[in-house]
C-alpha positions as CSV (number, residue, x, y, z in Angstrom):
1,M,-7.2,-6.5,-32.7
2,S,-4.1,-7.0,-30.6
3,T,-1.3,-4.5,-30.4
4,T,2.3,-4.7,-29.3
5,I,2.8,-3.5,-25.7
6,P,5.5,-0.8,-25.5
7,A,8.7,-1.9,-23.8
8,T,8.2,0.5,-20.9
9,R,4.7,-0.9,-20.5
10,K,6.0,-4.4,-20.4
11,W,8.4,-3.6,-17.7
12,L,5.7,-2.0,-15.5
13,F,3.4,-4.9,-16.3
14,A,6.0,-7.5,-15.4
15,G,7.1,-5.9,-12.2
16,L,3.7,-5.2,-10.9
17,L,2.1,-6.5,-7.8
18,S,0.6,-3.9,-5.5
19,V,-3.0,-4.9,-4.8
20,S,-5.2,-8.0,-5.1
21,L,-8.9,-8.4,-5.1
22,V,-10.4,-11.8,-4.2
23,V,-13.8,-13.5,-4.8
24,S,-15.0,-16.5,-2.9
25,A,-16.7,-19.6,-4.4
26,Q,-15.1,-22.5,-6.3
27,P,-15.4,-23.1,-10.0
28,A,-15.5,-26.6,-11.3
29,W,-12.0,-26.6,-12.9
30,A,-10.2,-25.2,-9.8
31,A,-9.8,-28.6,-8.4
32,G,-10.6,-29.3,-4.8
33,P,-8.4,-32.0,-3.3
34,T,-9.1,-35.6,-3.0
35,A,-7.5,-38.2,-0.8
36,A,-5.4,-39.4,-3.7
37,V,-4.9,-37.1,-6.7
38,S,-3.2,-40.2,-8.3
39,S,-2.0,-43.5,-7.1
40,Q,1.4,-42.0,-6.5
41,H,0.1,-39.2,-4.4
42,L,-1.8,-40.6,-1.4
43,V,-2.3,-38.1,1.4
44,T,-0.7,-39.5,4.6
45,A,-1.7,-39.1,8.2
46,S,1.3,-36.8,8.8
47,E,0.2,-34.5,6.0
48,Y,-3.3,-34.2,7.5
49,E,-1.8,-33.7,11.0
50,T,0.4,-30.9,9.7
51,F,-2.5,-29.2,8.0
52,L,-4.7,-29.5,11.1
53,K,-1.9,-28.1,13.3
54,E,-0.6,-25.3,11.0
55,K,-3.9,-24.1,9.4
56,L,-6.4,-24.8,12.1
57,K,-4.4,-25.0,15.3
58,I,-5.7,-28.5,16.0
59,A,-3.5,-31.2,17.5
60,L,-4.9,-34.7,18.4
61,P,-3.4,-36.4,21.5
62,A,-1.5,-39.7,21.1
63,V,-4.4,-41.5,22.8
64,V,-7.7,-40.2,21.3
65,Q,-10.8,-40.1,23.4
66,K,-14.1,-39.7,21.7
67,G,-14.5,-36.2,23.1
68,D,-11.1,-35.2,21.6
69,F,-12.2,-36.4,18.2
70,L,-15.6,-34.6,18.4
71,A,-13.9,-31.4,19.5
72,A,-11.3,-31.5,16.7
73,L,-13.9,-32.4,14.1
74,A,-16.2,-29.5,15.2
75,D,-13.3,-27.0,15.2
76,A,-12.2,-28.2,11.8
77,L,-15.7,-27.8,10.4
78,G,-16.2,-24.5,12.2
79,A,-19.3,-26.0,13.7
80,K,-21.0,-23.8,16.3
81,P,-24.0,-24.6,18.5
82,S,-27.3,-22.9,17.8
83,G,-30.9,-23.0,19.0
84,D,-31.9,-24.8,22.2
85,P,-29.4,-26.6,24.4
86,V,-29.1,-30.4,24.0
87,A,-29.7,-32.5,27.1
88,F,-27.1,-35.3,26.9
89,K,-27.4,-38.1,29.3
90,D,-23.7,-38.3,30.2
91,L,-22.3,-34.8,29.2
92,P,-23.1,-31.8,31.4
93,S,-23.2,-28.3,29.9
94,T,-20.2,-27.5,32.0
95,S,-18.0,-30.0,30.1
96,S,-15.3,-28.6,27.8
97,Y,-16.7,-31.0,25.2
98,Y,-20.3,-29.8,25.5
99,E,-20.5,-27.1,22.9
100,D,-18.8,-29.2,20.3
101,A,-21.0,-32.1,20.9
102,Q,-24.1,-29.9,20.9
103,A,-23.0,-28.4,17.5
104,L,-22.4,-31.8,16.0
105,Y,-25.7,-33.2,17.4
106,Q,-27.6,-30.2,15.9
107,L,-26.0,-30.9,12.5
108,G,-27.1,-34.6,12.6
109,I,-23.5,-35.8,12.9
110,L,-24.0,-37.1,16.4
111,T,-27.3,-39.0,16.6
112,S,-27.3,-40.3,20.2
113,D,-27.9,-38.3,23.4
114,T,-25.2,-40.5,25.0
115,V,-21.8,-39.1,24.0
116,R,-19.2,-41.2,26.0
117,A,-16.8,-38.4,25.6
118,S,-14.2,-39.9,28.0
119,D,-14.1,-43.3,26.3
120,R,-11.3,-44.3,23.9
121,L,-12.5,-43.5,20.4
122,S,-13.7,-46.5,18.6
123,A,-12.3,-46.9,15.0
124,I,-15.7,-48.0,13.7
125,N,-17.5,-45.1,15.4
126,A,-14.9,-42.6,14.1
127,V,-15.6,-43.8,10.6
128,Q,-19.4,-43.5,11.1
129,I,-19.1,-40.0,12.5
130,A,-16.8,-38.9,9.7
131,L,-19.2,-40.3,7.1
132,K,-22.1,-38.2,8.4
133,A,-19.8,-35.1,8.9
134,A,-18.7,-35.4,5.2
135,G,-22.4,-35.2,4.1
136,L,-22.5,-38.7,2.7
137,K,-25.1,-40.4,4.9
138,E,-27.9,-40.2,2.3
139,L,-25.7,-42.1,-0.1
140,A,-24.9,-44.7,2.5
141,Y,-28.6,-45.3,3.2
142,T,-29.3,-46.2,-0.4
143,Y,-27.1,-49.3,-0.1
144,P,-28.9,-52.7,-0.4
145,A,-27.7,-55.6,1.7
146,S,-25.7,-57.1,-1.2
147,K,-23.7,-54.0,-1.8
148,V,-23.0,-53.6,1.9
149,K,-21.8,-57.2,2.1
150,Q,-19.4,-56.7,-0.8
151,S,-17.9,-53.5,0.6
152,L,-17.5,-54.8,4.1
153,A,-15.7,-57.8,2.8
154,K,-12.8,-55.4,2.0
155,L,-12.6,-54.7,5.7
156,K,-13.0,-58.4,6.5
157,L,-16.1,-57.6,8.4
158,S,-19.4,-59.4,8.5
159,T,-22.7,-57.6,8.1
160,D,-24.1,-59.7,11.0
161,A,-22.0,-57.7,13.5
162,F,-23.8,-54.4,12.7
163,G,-27.2,-52.8,12.5
164,T,-28.4,-51.9,9.0
165,R,-27.4,-48.2,9.1
166,A,-24.1,-48.8,10.8
167,A,-23.2,-51.3,8.2
168,Q,-24.3,-49.0,5.4
169,E,-22.2,-46.2,6.8
170,L,-19.1,-48.3,6.9
171,A,-19.7,-49.6,3.4
172,A,-20.1,-46.1,2.0
173,A,-17.0,-44.9,3.7
174,V,-15.0,-47.7,2.0
175,D,-16.5,-47.1,-1.5
176,T,-16.2,-43.3,-1.4
177,G,-12.6,-43.4,-0.3
178,L,-13.4,-41.6,2.9
179,L,-11.7,-44.5,4.6
180,P,-8.4,-45.1,2.7
181,P,-7.3,-48.7,2.1
182,A,-4.2,-48.1,4.3
183,Y,-6.5,-48.0,7.3
184,Y,-8.8,-50.9,6.6
185,A,-6.9,-53.1,9.0
186,E,-7.6,-50.7,11.9
187,V,-11.4,-50.9,11.5
188,K,-12.3,-53.9,13.6
189,P,-14.9,-54.5,16.4
190,N,-13.6,-53.2,19.7
191,A,-10.5,-51.6,18.1
192,S,-9.6,-48.1,19.2
193,A,-8.9,-45.4,16.6
194,S,-5.3,-44.4,16.3
195,Q,-4.1,-40.8,16.2
196,G,-3.3,-41.3,12.6
197,L,-6.7,-42.7,11.6
198,S,-8.4,-39.9,13.5
199,A,-6.5,-37.2,11.7
200,V,-7.1,-38.9,8.3
201,L,-10.8,-39.1,8.9
202,I,-11.0,-35.4,9.8
203,G,-8.8,-34.5,6.8
204,Q,-10.8,-36.6,4.4
205,T,-14.0,-35.0,5.7
206,L,-12.6,-31.6,5.0
207,A,-11.5,-32.7,1.6
208,V,-15.0,-34.0,0.7
209,K,-16.5,-30.7,1.8
210,G,-14.0,-28.6,-0.1
211,L,-12.4,-27.3,3.1
212,Y,-9.0,-28.8,2.6
213,K,-6.3,-27.9,0.0
214,H,-7.2,-27.0,-3.6
215,Y,-4.9,-27.9,-6.4
216,I,-5.1,-29.0,-10.1
217,G,-2.5,-31.7,-9.6
218,Y,1.2,-32.3,-9.0
219,A,4.1,-31.1,-11.0
220,S,5.0,-34.8,-11.7
221,D,1.5,-35.6,-13.1
222,A,1.5,-36.7,-16.7
223,D,-1.5,-34.4,-17.4
224,I,-0.4,-31.3,-15.4
225,Y,0.5,-29.3,-18.6
226,A,-3.0,-29.9,-20.0
227,K,-4.6,-29.0,-16.7
228,L,-2.6,-25.8,-16.4
229,T,-3.4,-24.8,-20.0
230,D,-7.1,-25.4,-19.5
231,A,-7.0,-23.4,-16.3
232,Y,-5.3,-20.5,-18.0
233,R,-7.6,-20.5,-21.0
234,Q,-10.7,-20.6,-18.9
235,S,-9.6,-17.7,-16.7
236,D,-10.8,-14.2,-17.6
237,I,-10.1,-10.6,-16.6
238,I,-11.7,-10.2,-13.2
239,Q,-14.3,-7.5,-12.6
240,A,-14.8,-6.2,-9.1
241,P,-16.4,-2.8,-9.6
242,E,-17.1,-1.8,-5.9
243,L,-13.5,-2.4,-4.7
244,R,-12.1,-1.2,-8.0
245,K,-13.4,2.3,-7.1
246,I,-11.2,2.4,-4.1
247,V,-8.0,0.9,-5.6
248,D,-8.4,2.8,-8.9
249,A,-8.6,6.0,-6.9
250,A,-5.5,4.9,-5.0
251,L,-3.8,4.3,-8.3
252,E,-4.8,7.6,-9.8
253,Q,-3.5,9.4,-6.6
254,S,-0.2,7.5,-6.8
255,L,-0.9,5.9,-3.4
256,V,0.0,2.6,-5.1
257,T,1.8,1.9,-8.4
258,G,-0.5,-0.9,-9.4
259,Y,-2.7,-3.6,-8.0
260,N,-4.1,-7.1,-8.8
261,L,-7.6,-8.6,-8.7
262,K,-7.8,-12.2,-7.5
263,D,-10.6,-14.7,-7.0
264,A,-10.5,-16.5,-3.7
265,R,-12.4,-19.5,-5.0
266,Y,-9.0,-20.6,-6.3
267,D,-7.0,-20.1,-3.1
268,A,-4.8,-23.1,-2.6
269,N,-5.2,-23.2,1.2
270,F,-1.8,-24.8,1.4
271,V,0.3,-25.2,4.5
272,D,2.3,-22.0,4.8
273,S,5.6,-23.6,5.9
274,L,5.8,-25.7,2.7
275,S,4.3,-23.3,0.1
276,L,5.2,-20.4,-2.2
277,V,3.2,-18.3,-4.6
278,Y,4.7,-17.4,-8.0
279,G,3.2,-14.7,-10.2
280,H,3.4,-14.2,-13.9
281,S,1.4,-13.5,-17.1
282,D,2.6,-15.9,-19.8
283,L,1.3,-19.4,-20.1
284,T,4.4,-20.8,-21.8
285,H,6.5,-19.5,-18.8
286,A,4.2,-21.4,-16.4
287,L,4.5,-24.6,-18.4
288,Q,8.3,-24.3,-18.6
289,L,8.5,-23.5,-14.9
290,I,6.8,-26.8,-14.1
291,G,9.2,-28.6,-16.4
292,L,12.1,-26.8,-14.8
293,L,11.0,-28.0,-11.4
294,R,10.7,-31.6,-12.7
295,S,14.1,-31.4,-14.3
296,E,15.5,-30.4,-10.9
297,G,13.9,-33.3,-9.1
298,I,11.3,-31.3,-7.3
299,D,7.7,-32.3,-7.1
300,A,4.9,-30.1,-5.7
301,K,1.2,-29.6,-5.6
302,V,0.2,-27.0,-8.1
303,Q,-2.8,-24.6,-8.0
304,F,-3.6,-22.1,-10.6
305,E,-5.0,-18.8,-9.2
306,P,-6.4,-16.3,-11.8
307,K,-5.2,-12.7,-11.3
308,T,-5.8,-9.4,-13.1
309,S,-3.1,-6.7,-12.8
310,A,-3.9,-3.0,-13.0
311,F,-1.5,-0.1,-13.7
312,V,-1.4,3.3,-15.3
313,Y,-0.8,3.2,-19.1
314,L,0.7,6.6,-20.1
315,K,-1.0,8.4,-23.0
316,E,2.5,9.1,-24.6
317,W,2.9,5.3,-25.1
318,G,0.2,5.6,-27.9
319,D,-3.1,3.9,-28.5
320,P,-3.3,1.0,-26.0
321,G,-5.3,-1.0,-28.6
322,V,-7.5,-4.0,-27.9
323,S,-6.6,-7.5,-26.8
324,D,-8.2,-10.5,-25.1
325,L,-5.3,-10.2,-22.6
326,Y,-6.2,-6.8,-21.2
327,E,-8.8,-4.0,-21.0
328,V,-8.2,-0.3,-20.7
329,R,-10.2,2.6,-19.2
330,Q,-9.2,6.2,-19.9
331,I,-9.0,8.5,-16.8
332,A,-9.3,12.3,-16.4
333,N,-5.7,13.2,-17.2
334,G,-5.8,11.3,-20.5
335,N,-3.9,8.3,-19.3
336,Y,-5.4,4.9,-19.0
337,I,-5.8,2.2,-16.3
338,E,-5.0,-1.1,-17.9
339,Y,-6.4,-4.3,-16.5
340,A,-4.3,-7.2,-17.7
341,K,-4.8,-11.0,-17.4
342,E,-2.2,-12.7,-15.2
343,Y,-2.0,-15.6,-12.7
344,D,-0.4,-16.8,-9.6
345,I,0.7,-20.4,-9.2
346,A,0.7,-21.7,-5.7
347,F,3.2,-24.5,-5.0
348,E,3.2,-26.8,-1.9
349,F,6.5,-28.7,-1.7
350,A,7.1,-32.1,-0.1
351,S,9.7,-30.5,2.2
352,Q,11.1,-27.2,3.4
353,T,14.3,-28.2,1.7
354,D,12.6,-28.2,-1.7
355,K,10.9,-24.9,-0.9
356,A,14.3,-23.4,-0.1
357,R,15.7,-24.6,-3.4
358,F,13.1,-22.8,-5.4
359,D,14.8,-19.4,-5.1
360,K,18.2,-20.6,-6.5
361,I,16.4,-22.4,-9.4
362,V,14.5,-19.3,-10.4
363,L,17.5,-17.0,-10.1
364,A,19.5,-19.4,-12.3
365,Y,16.9,-20.1,-15.0
366,A,14.0,-17.7,-14.8
367,K,15.4,-14.3,-13.8
368,K,16.6,-12.0,-16.6
369,N,19.8,-10.1,-15.9
370,E,20.6,-8.7,-19.4
371,E,18.9,-8.1,-22.7
372,A,18.7,-11.1,-25.1
373,Q,20.0,-13.3,-22.3
374,S,20.1,-17.0,-23.2
375,G,19.7,-20.0,-21.0
376,L,16.5,-18.9,-19.4
377,I,13.0,-20.3,-19.7
378,A,10.5,-18.4,-21.9
379,G,9.2,-15.1,-20.7
380,S,11.6,-14.6,-17.8
381,W,11.3,-11.3,-16.0
382,W,13.9,-8.9,-14.8
383,Q,12.1,-9.0,-11.4
384,P,10.3,-12.3,-10.9
385,L,7.7,-12.3,-8.1
386,Y,7.4,-15.2,-5.6
387,Y,6.7,-15.1,-1.9
388,S,6.3,-17.0,1.3
389,F,4.0,-16.5,4.2
390,T,6.7,-17.8,6.5
391,E,10.2,-16.4,7.0
392,L,12.7,-17.8,4.5
393,S,16.5,-17.3,4.2
394,G,17.4,-15.1,1.3
395,Y,14.0,-13.4,1.1
396,K,13.0,-9.9,2.3
397,A,10.1,-9.0,4.5
398,I,7.5,-6.7,2.9
399,A,4.0,-5.8,3.8
400,N,0.5,-6.7,2.5
401,N,-2.2,-4.1,3.1
402,K,-5.7,-5.5,2.6
403,I,-9.2,-4.2,2.2
404,D,-11.8,-6.8,3.1
405,G,-14.9,-6.4,1.0
406,G,-16.8,-9.6,1.9
407,R,-16.7,-11.8,-1.2
408,Y,-13.7,-9.7,-2.4
409,Y,-10.7,-8.2,-0.8
410,A,-8.0,-5.8,-2.1
411,Q,-4.4,-6.2,-1.1
412,S,-1.4,-3.9,-1.7
413,F,2.2,-5.1,-1.5
414,S,4.5,-2.4,-0.2
415,L,7.7,-1.9,1.7
416,K,7.1,-2.4,5.4
417,E,7.9,1.3,6.1
418,K,5.3,2.4,3.5
419,S,2.5,0.2,4.9
420,A,1.1,2.7,7.3
421,E,0.8,5.3,4.5
422,V,-1.0,2.8,2.2
423,V,-3.4,1.7,5.0
424,A,-4.2,5.3,5.9
425,G,-4.7,6.1,2.3
426,F,-7.2,3.3,1.8
427,R,-9.1,4.3,4.9
428,K,-9.2,7.9,3.7
429,L,-10.6,6.8,0.3
430,D,-13.3,4.8,2.1
431,P,-13.7,5.3,5.8
432,Q,-16.0,2.3,6.0
433,A,-13.5,-0.1,4.5
434,V,-12.1,-2.9,6.7
435,V,-8.3,-2.5,6.3
436,T,-5.7,-4.8,7.7
437,H,-2.0,-5.5,7.1
438,Y,0.6,-8.1,7.7
439,D,4.2,-8.9,6.8
440,F,5.4,-11.7,4.5
441,W,8.6,-12.6,2.6
442,A,9.3,-11.9,-1.1
443,D,12.2,-12.7,-3.4
444,V,15.0,-10.1,-3.5
445,P,14.5,-8.9,-7.1
446,F,10.9,-8.0,-6.3
447,Y,11.9,-6.3,-3.1
448,N,14.4,-4.3,-5.2
449,Y,11.4,-3.4,-7.5
450,L,9.5,-2.0,-4.5
451,N,12.7,0.1,-3.7
452,G,12.5,1.6,-7.2
453,E,15.3,-0.5,-8.7
454,S,15.0,-1.9,-12.3
455,K,16.8,-5.2,-11.8
């Protein structure tokens, strides 16, 4: 049976974001990305290049040699050499490309002991390497000659120009979408791979392997409301008992005023310079927020990230009751710790201009300034929470204090000047805990909340 949350409790619940716990593995409905979420949303070479540069510190040269491509691919995949050294015919162990080539060879991505690292990267060879790196070679080798011929016709290539496996690899790259249609014309015999094609193939490989961005769709998608509703309904209150011991103790000792539990399987992995994270608890608010962005002419990738908020529910507020939206646990002093179902929505915008506009839109239509205020979307908070991992005009720097627990981590949002105290407190509660901290940028109303203000 559900009960009504007291007004004071609602205020604490709404303003709360002190700590997060995160789990790693990806559920089926937390969509991993594809090359094209819809026909209107093709991922461009420049988008992949931005991702590689900002997230992985990888930049391909204008003229791509094969060694450059192999090094970038290995770095993007996190491939490291293991076992015995590989004796390449044309690549000494002293080469800067050697370890990357060794790692890819040991993974079966490179299949020849002749690397040709200093040669211009062949477009056809780049596609074949990417196909194997994406883990699609077994599929390719099921292709009969008739199927290969049909697929290669899209590239205007004849099967006679290739060996059986080479032709199968190209055909499968076409059919799976690993090679987008926009690049068909570049894949010709003796043609070199452009910087753009090279970046796209690495990006597509990451996407197939679940190592690229994760999102349920775009704000402009016709079915985004259904996807968001499904994601919310399938999310549950998160249990993380080992780390809960630490952060619950921090809560009971008033080291933090509250914390969140999050599941890293749903982390968006967006480009920081283009993205924001917005936290709330109400589904209707999320749906209307998407509609608000659309009405303002803003499109963005959307990822739903389940979250559980925890805070102290005072005994004088009365029986906390029972609900599908929260759980409670009574503590020694008679108060309770409440664990409430919430979410974060990560947005990646098309431009930094759209990202900058978000603040003004929320302050105008999703930030409560007085009781019974009209002209706001449903469930608007006094102190909405949204933040950026890059500095942004009009935002305030705060600190995130994290406990790394392997599959899970805990993070506590605090004022920068309080960070050292929180970090020291976590370490005192568990000397074995791996604690780190960093600065990021939150909206002014939430910054005011951390300062003890109510608006």
